[in-house]
C-alpha positions in Angstrom: -117.1 -15.3 228.5 -113.6 -15.7 229.7 -113.0 -17.9 226.7 -113.8 -14.9 224.9 -111.9 -12.7 226.9 -108.4 -14.9 226.3 -109.2 -14.7 222.6 -110.0 -11.3 222.2 -106.5 -10.4 224.2 -104.7 -12.8 222.6 -106.0 -11.8 219.0 -104.9 -7.9 219.8 -101.0 -7.8 218.8 -102.0 -9.4 215.5 -104.9 -7.4 214.7 -103.1 -4.1 216.1 -100.3 -5.0 213.5 -102.8 -5.0 210.5 -104.7 -1.8 211.8 -101.1 -0.1 211.7 -100.2 -1.1 208.0 -103.7 -0.1 207.1 -103.6 3.2 208.9 -99.9 4.2 208.4 -99.9 4.5 212.5 -96.5 3.3 213.6 -95.0 2.9 210.1 -91.6 1.3 209.0 -90.0 5.2 209.1 -91.1 5.9 212.4 -89.5 2.2 213.3 -86.6 2.8 211.8 -86.5 6.4 213.8 -86.2 8.2 210.2 -89.0 10.6 211.4 -87.3 14.0 212.0 -89.6 16.8 213.1 -88.3 19.9 212.0 -90.4 22.6 213.5 -90.3 25.7 215.4 -90.4 25.6 219.1 -94.1 27.1 219.7 -93.4 28.8 223.4 -96.7 30.5 224.3 -98.5 27.2 224.0 -98.6 24.9 226.9 -100.6 21.2 225.6 -100.7 18.7 228.6 -99.9 15.2 227.8 -101.2 12.7 230.2 -99.8 8.6 230.0 -102.2 6.3 231.0 -101.0 2.5 231.1 -102.5 -1.1 231.3 -101.8 -4.6 231.5 -103.6 -7.0 229.3 -102.7 -10.3 231.9 -103.0 -10.3 235.3 -99.6 -10.9 237.2 -97.2 -11.2 234.4 -95.3 -7.5 233.9 -95.8 -4.4 236.3 -95.9 -1.4 233.8 -96.1 1.9 234.4 -95.5 5.9 233.3 -92.5 8.0 235.3 -95.1 10.7 235.3 -98.7 11.1 234.9 -98.7 14.3 233.2 -96.3 16.8 231.2 -96.8 19.6 229.9 -95.1 20.6 226.5 -94.7 23.2 223.8 -95.7 22.3 220.5 -92.8 21.8 218.3 -90.2 20.8 221.2 -88.7 17.4 221.3 -89.8 15.4 224.8 -88.9 12.0 226.2 -91.1 10.3 228.7 -90.0 7.1 230.4 -92.1 4.1 231.3 -90.8 1.2 233.6 -91.6 -2.6 232.7 -90.6 -5.7 234.9 -91.0 -9.2 234.3 -92.9 -10.5 236.9 -92.9 -14.0 235.3 -90.4 -17.4 236.4 -89.4 -17.3 232.8 -88.0 -14.9 230.3 -90.4 -13.4 228.6 -91.7 -10.9 225.6 -93.9 -8.1 225.5 -95.7 -5.7 223.1 -97.0 -2.4 224.1 -100.3 -1.2 221.7 -100.5 2.4 221.8 -103.5 4.7 221.4 -104.3 8.8 221.6 -107.3 10.7 222.3 -108.7 12.7 221.3 -109.9 10.5 218.1 -107.7 12.0 214.8 -104.7 13.2 217.2 -102.1 10.8 215.8 -101.2 13.3 212.9 -100.5 15.8 215.3 -98.1 13.3 217.9 -94.9 12.4 216.3 -93.3 9.9 218.1 -89.6 9.7 217.0 -88.7 7.0 219.0 -91.0 4.3 221.1 -90.7 0.9 223.2 -93.9 0.5 221.1 -92.2 0.0 217.8 -90.7 -3.4 218.6 -91.4 -6.5 220.9 -89.6 -5.9 224.4 -87.6 -8.9 225.7 -87.1 -9.6 229.4 -84.7 -12.1 231.0 -86.4 -13.2 234.5 -87.0 -10.6 237.0 -85.6 -8.0 234.3 -86.8 -4.6 234.7 -86.4 -1.1 232.4 -87.1 1.8 232.0 -88.1 2.6 228.4 -88.5 5.9 226.4 -90.9 7.7 224.4 -89.6 10.2 222.4 -92.3 12.7 221.0 -93.2 16.0 219.4 -96.6 17.8 219.5 -97.0 19.6 216.3 -97.4 23.0 216.0 -100.6 22.4 213.8 -102.7 20.6 216.7 -106.1 22.7 216.7 -106.1 25.4 219.3 -109.2 23.9 221.1 -107.3 21.1 222.0 -104.6 21.4 225.3 -104.6 17.8 226.0 -103.7 14.7 224.5 -103.7 11.2 226.3 -101.3 8.6 225.6 -102.5 5.4 226.3 -100.1 2.0 226.4 -101.7 -1.6 227.0 -99.0 -3.9 227.5 -99.1 -7.6 226.2 -97.7 -10.7 227.3 -96.2 -12.2 223.4 -94.1 -14.8 224.8 -96.1 -17.8 223.4 -97.1 -15.9 220.0 -93.0 -14.6 219.9 -92.3 -18.6 220.4 -94.1 -19.9 217.7 -92.8 -17.2 215.1 -89.2 -18.4 216.1 
């Protein structure tokens, strides 16, 4: 069971890359920051955006959002910060894998900048605040008043070393 769990966690990052290519999530356009949203702000509506983080391995990194929730107006650009610290005794590379609920909400949640677009390199003991800039689309169905953005932070140091 432990070996199966380790193999599953190790395979998540490459599988996520395949998933993104097939679905268009995390597209090259968004990764390069060219995704620009031109929308009027909908001031009479508030959406709660919750941020949840988890680690794929114990003891390698500390990872958390600065705030657990934000109240946002559709059409307005917001920034949420996430703290990460390398707790290992060596330089490390990590990757954040996002998910969003409710299912199907990605088309209404536009990330214009995200630490999850590329691997993050950390020196021994290095810590940093990493931004997520986003806009909730004004076309979000009226019955949805809460979005939950989840990130799993994977230590991909060994995978990055093999690619070098």
